[in-house]
C-alpha positions in Angstrom: 38.3 54.3 3.3 41.5 54.1 1.2 45.0 54.6 2.5 48.0 55.9 0.5 51.6 55.7 1.8 54.0 58.2 0.3 57.5 56.9 1.0 61.0 57.4 -0.2 64.3 56.6 1.5 66.1 59.9 0.6 65.1 63.3 1.8 64.0 66.2 -0.4 62.2 64.0 -3.0 58.8 65.9 -2.8 57.1 63.4 -0.5 55.3 66.1 1.5 54.5 68.2 -1.5 53.0 65.1 -3.2 51.0 64.1 -0.1 49.6 67.5 0.5 48.6 68.1 -3.2 46.9 64.7 -3.2 45.0 65.7 0.0 43.8 69.1 -1.2 42.8 67.7 -4.6 40.9 64.9 -2.9 39.1 67.5 -0.7 38.2 69.5 -3.8 36.7 66.4 -5.2 34.4 66.1 -2.2 36.3 63.6 -0.1 37.1 63.8 3.6 40.9 63.6 4.0 43.4 63.1 6.8 47.2 63.2 6.6 49.6 61.5 9.0 52.8 63.5 9.2 55.4 61.0 10.4 58.4 63.1 9.5 60.3 64.3 12.6 60.9 67.6 10.7 57.1 68.0 10.5 57.0 69.6 7.1 53.3 68.8 6.5 52.3 70.0 9.9 54.3 73.3 9.5 52.5 73.8 6.1 49.2 73.4 7.9 50.2 76.0 10.5 50.7 78.5 7.7 47.4 77.6 6.1 44.3 79.7 6.6 41.9 76.8 5.7 41.1 74.4 8.6 41.5 71.3 6.4 42.9 68.8 5.5 43.4 67.3 8.9 47.1 66.8 9.8 48.1 64.3 12.5 51.6 64.3 13.9 52.8 60.8 14.7 56.4 59.5 14.1 55.8 56.1 15.7 54.9 53.7 12.9 53.4 51.3 15.5 50.5 53.8 15.8 49.5 53.9 12.2 47.1 51.0 12.4 45.3 52.5 15.4 45.2 55.9 13.7 43.8 54.3 10.5 41.0 52.7 12.6 40.2 56.1 14.2 40.1 57.8 10.8 37.8 55.1 9.4 35.4 55.5 12.4 35.4 59.2 11.8 34.2 58.8 8.3 37.4 59.7 6.5 37.4 58.8 2.9 41.2 59.0 2.2 44.1 58.7 4.6 47.5 59.7 3.4 50.7 58.8 5.4 53.6 61.1 4.7 56.9 59.6 5.7 60.5 60.8 6.3 63.5 60.0 4.2 66.0 57.6 5.7 63.4 56.0 7.9 63.0 52.5 6.6 61.1 51.2 9.7 58.5 53.9 9.4 58.2 53.5 5.7 57.6 49.7 6.3 54.9 50.5 8.8 53.2 52.9 6.4 53.3 50.4 3.6 51.7 47.7 5.8 48.5 49.9 6.3 48.4 51.1 2.7 46.2 50.2 -0.2 48.6 52.0 -2.5 52.3 53.0 -2.1 53.6 56.0 -4.0 57.3 56.7 -4.2 58.2 60.1 -5.6 61.9 60.2 -6.6 64.2 62.6 -8.3 65.9 61.3 -11.5 69.4 61.5 -10.1 71.8 58.7 -9.6 72.0 59.1 -5.8 68.2 59.1 -5.5 67.6 56.2 -7.9 70.1 54.0 -6.1 67.8 54.0 -3.0 65.2 52.0 -5.0 66.9 48.7 -4.0 66.0 49.5 -0.4 62.6 50.8 -1.4 61.9 47.5 -3.2 63.0 45.5 -0.2 60.7 47.5 2.1 57.6 47.1 -0.1 58.4 43.4 -0.6 58.5 42.8 3.1 55.2 44.7 3.5 53.8 42.5 0.6 52.9 45.7 -1.3 55.2 45.4 -4.3 52.2 45.0 -6.7 50.6 48.1 -5.2 53.7 50.2 -5.4 54.3 52.9 -8.0 57.5 55.0 -8.4 56.9 58.6 -9.8 59.5 60.9 -11.1 59.5 64.2 -9.2 61.5 67.4 -9.4 62.1 66.7 -13.0 64.2 69.5 -14.6 62.4 71.6 -17.3 65.6 72.5 -19.2 67.3 71.0 -22.3 68.5 67.9 -20.4 65.0 67.0 -19.1 64.2 64.4 -21.7 67.4 62.5 -21.2 67.0 62.6 -17.4 63.4 61.4 -17.7 64.4 58.5 -20.0 67.3 57.4 -17.8 65.1 57.7 -14.7 62.3 55.7 -16.2 64.8 53.0 -17.4 66.3 52.8 -13.9 62.9 52.4 -12.2 61.9 49.6 -14.6 65.3 47.9 -14.2 64.6 47.6 -10.5 61.4 45.8 -11.3 59.1 48.5 -9.9 56.1 49.9 -11.5 56.6 53.3 -13.2 53.9 55.9 -12.7 52.6 57.4 -16.0 52.6 60.9 -14.4 55.4 63.1 -13.0 56.0 66.5 -11.5 58.6 69.0 -12.6 60.7 71.5 -10.6 58.4 74.5 -10.7 58.5 77.7 -8.7 54.7 77.5 -8.1 55.2 74.3 -5.9 57.7 76.1 -3.7 55.7 79.4 -3.5 52.5 77.5 -2.7 54.0 75.4 0.1 55.6 78.4 1.7 52.1 80.0 2.0 50.2 77.0 3.3 48.7 76.4 -0.1 49.0 73.9 -3.0 49.8 74.8 -6.6 46.2 74.1 -7.5 45.2 76.9 -5.1 48.1 79.3 -5.7 48.0 79.2 -9.5 45.1 77.1 -10.6 45.8 77.6 -14.3 49.5 76.9 -14.1 51.6 74.0 -15.2 52.3 72.9 -11.6 48.6 72.7 -10.9 48.0 70.7 -14.1 50.7 68.2 -13.0 49.3 67.9 -9.5 45.8 67.3 -10.8 47.0 64.7 -13.2 48.7 62.8 -10.4 45.4 63.0 -8.4 43.3 61.8 -11.3 45.6 58.9 -11.9 45.8 57.9 -8.2 42.0 58.2 -7.7 41.5 55.8 -10.6 44.0 53.3 -9.1 42.3 53.2 -5.7 38.8 53.6 -7.2 38.1 56.6 -5.1 35.3 58.9 -6.1 33.6 61.8 -4.5 30.4 61.3 -2.4 27.2 62.6 -3.8 25.6 65.6 -2.1 23.0 63.3 -0.6 25.6 61.0 0.9 27.4 64.0 2.4 24.2 65.2 4.0 23.1 61.8 5.3 26.6 61.1 6.8 
């Protein structure tokens, strides 16, 4: 089993959107997935309540001390991928999530206020000894005329903090918002759209990093 922590120390940076898209894409690839929603606002769990499908499994737990125990339970239950979705401005919870993670993903908007939180992010992942497993991904990137400049400045800032820059990113697209409001992901809501393409690109890249591949049919039957 692999564990991914999705962290960020500012709210509204697409952490839940990223975590849920990874979860649904992993399920579509044949993996058993569970998500820990540690945000007191419960965005991921509320999304699940709107969802018609019974998966992915969403677990509400805001106590970071419980993550290791929940990881053990997930592993015993045959889970292939565990994703921990954390809240903004919750450094202690983010640290706990990093400590149980094989990979840490930090979605961040390319704005000055957001990028300035990376110093705290770096301190958190350094304490957790996960700095070499941490990637920062630009999210909510504008699609207008200023997009290129914002991307370039955002990428430069991430690298200036000495953090690894993800080679993929997600833009501000209506399909993400519409999908989330209906308990879906963009890949389900509009499979041929640009948002779906971006979400799938993120999943393919992440799955390569954690060396996570789908089980064969025989493995699923024998499990």
